[in-house]
C-alpha positions in Angstrom: -5.2 108.4 115.2 -3.4 105.6 113.6 -5.1 102.4 113.7 -4.2 98.8 112.5 -6.4 95.6 112.6 -6.9 92.2 110.8 -8.5 92.5 107.3 -11.7 90.6 107.8 -12.6 91.8 111.4 -11.7 95.3 110.0 -14.0 95.2 107.2 -16.9 93.4 109.0 -16.9 95.3 112.3 -14.2 97.9 112.8 -14.6 99.9 109.8 -18.5 100.2 110.5 -17.6 101.2 114.1 -15.2 103.9 112.9 -17.7 105.1 110.5 -20.1 106.0 113.4 -17.1 107.2 115.7 -16.1 109.7 112.8 -19.7 111.2 112.6 -19.7 111.7 116.4 -16.1 113.1 116.5 -15.5 114.8 112.9 -12.4 116.5 114.0 -10.6 113.4 115.0 -8.4 112.2 111.9 -8.2 108.4 111.3 -5.5 106.5 109.4 -6.6 102.9 109.1 -4.4 100.0 108.2 -6.0 96.7 107.5 -3.5 93.7 107.4 -3.4 90.2 108.8 0.4 90.6 109.6 1.4 91.6 113.2 2.5 95.1 112.8 5.3 96.6 115.0 3.5 99.2 116.8 6.3 101.3 117.9 8.1 101.2 114.7 5.1 102.0 112.5 3.8 104.7 115.0 0.5 103.0 115.5 -1.8 104.5 118.2 -4.1 101.6 118.5 -3.8 97.9 117.2 -6.8 95.6 117.3 -5.8 92.1 117.9 -7.2 88.7 118.9 -4.8 88.5 121.8 -2.8 90.7 123.9 0.4 89.9 122.3 3.5 90.0 124.6 5.1 93.0 123.0 7.6 94.6 125.4 6.1 97.7 127.1 2.8 97.7 125.3 -0.6 98.0 127.1 -3.8 96.3 126.2 -7.5 96.9 126.9 -10.1 94.1 126.2 -12.8 95.5 123.7 -14.9 92.5 123.0 -15.7 89.0 123.3 -16.9 87.4 120.0 -18.6 84.0 119.6 -17.5 81.4 117.1 -19.3 78.4 115.5 -18.6 75.5 113.2 -19.8 75.8 109.8 -19.8 73.9 106.5 -21.4 74.6 103.0 -24.6 72.7 101.9 -22.6 71.1 99.1 -20.1 70.0 101.6 -22.6 68.3 103.9 -24.5 66.7 101.0 -21.2 65.0 99.8 -19.6 64.1 103.1 -22.4 64.2 105.6 -23.0 66.3 108.6 -21.0 65.3 111.8 -23.1 64.9 114.9 -20.5 64.1 117.5 -17.1 65.3 118.2 -15.6 61.8 117.5 -16.7 62.3 113.8 -14.8 65.6 113.3 -11.5 64.1 112.8 -12.8 62.1 109.7 -13.8 65.4 108.0 -11.7 67.9 105.9 -11.2 71.4 107.5 -10.1 74.7 106.1 -7.3 75.6 108.3 -6.8 79.3 109.6 -3.1 79.5 110.3 -3.3 82.2 112.8 -4.9 80.1 115.3 -4.2 76.7 116.8 -5.2 73.6 114.9 -6.8 72.3 118.0 -10.6 72.9 118.2 -12.2 72.5 121.7 -15.9 71.9 122.0 -17.9 72.0 125.3 -21.2 70.6 126.1 -22.3 71.2 129.7 -19.3 69.8 131.8 -17.8 67.8 129.1 -15.0 69.0 126.9 -13.7 67.5 123.6 -10.6 68.4 121.7 -10.2 67.9 117.9 -7.1 68.5 115.8 -8.4 70.0 112.6 -6.7 68.7 109.3 -7.2 69.6 105.8 -5.6 70.3 102.4 -6.4 74.0 102.4 -5.0 76.5 104.9 -4.8 80.3 104.9 -3.6 83.1 106.9 -6.6 85.3 105.9 -9.9 85.1 107.7 -12.1 86.2 104.7 -10.3 83.6 102.5 -11.0 80.9 105.1 -14.7 81.7 105.1 -14.8 81.8 101.2 -13.2 78.2 101.1 -15.8 76.9 103.5 -18.5 78.4 101.4 -17.1 76.7 98.4 -17.4 73.2 100.0 -13.8 72.5 100.8 -14.3 71.4 104.4 -15.6 72.6 107.8 -14.5 75.9 109.5 -14.5 77.5 112.8 -15.8 80.9 111.9 -16.8 83.9 114.1 -20.7 84.5 114.4 -20.5 87.8 113.0 -19.0 86.4 109.7 -21.1 83.3 109.6 -24.6 84.7 110.1 -25.0 86.6 106.9 -23.9 83.5 105.0 -26.3 81.2 107.0 -29.2 83.6 106.3 -28.1 83.6 102.7 -28.0 79.7 102.5 -24.3 79.6 101.6 -23.3 78.1 105.0 -24.9 76.0 107.6 -24.3 75.5 111.3 -22.5 72.1 112.4 -23.0 70.9 115.9 -24.4 74.1 117.2 -25.6 72.1 120.3 -21.7 72.4 121.4 -19.8 75.6 122.4 -16.5 76.7 121.0 -14.1 79.0 122.7 -14.8 82.6 122.3 -12.4 85.3 120.6 -11.2 88.0 122.8 -10.6 91.2 121.0 -8.0 93.6 122.5 -6.9 97.1 121.8 -3.1 97.3 122.1 -1.4 100.5 122.4 1.9 102.1 123.5 2.1 103.4 127.0 2.9 107.0 125.7 -0.6 107.2 124.1 -2.6 105.9 127.2 -3.2 109.6 128.4 -4.4 110.7 124.9 -8.1 111.9 125.0 -8.6 110.7 121.5 -7.4 107.3 122.1 -9.6 107.0 125.4 -12.7 108.2 123.5 -12.0 105.7 120.9 -11.5 102.8 123.2 -14.7 103.8 125.2 -16.7 103.9 122.1 -15.4 100.6 120.6 -16.3 98.8 123.9 -19.8 100.1 123.7 -20.1 99.4 120.1 -18.9 95.9 120.2 -21.3 95.3 123.4 -24.4 96.5 121.4 -23.3 94.4 118.4 -22.8 91.1 120.3 -26.4 91.5 122.0 -27.9 91.4 118.4 -26.2 88.2 117.4 
């Protein structure tokens, strides 16, 4: 099975999942390509692409694998220097580390109320791991997946910001060519990944 996925979610969640999958199904060969670029599945002969959205590639099929929570974070040094925002209206006065693969608009909800903030900052990147590293270094606020943020929060290099508000979740999809839909190997992997992600999110 030839698999592609973004670098950070790959290293943090997909590779650990594939480690377990390989032990259960040792005869299934895996070719794993980590890249933040959107790969042409048909051209590269990819069996499964793991993406944050079911991109409208012509003729491809998608299966939802997981829903991942996100949070706002900042480093202790940033908070000490710039203060901790306590309301959505204060967020536009802060620097952000911009993740270029998502919209710059951040939506926060609290009960029935919804607030939209446009993130602005002097650092932007197309790599999720780099985004988190810049936030850790004190360059601004960042919207970060919980699975990425929690280890840093436990270590003390990041802190939650305004965690009494909810942010939009990230839906993770497995995208594959229709020709592989009947592959037993692919069905086994999709089922395994759904169960793995479901168990992981219960522990967060």
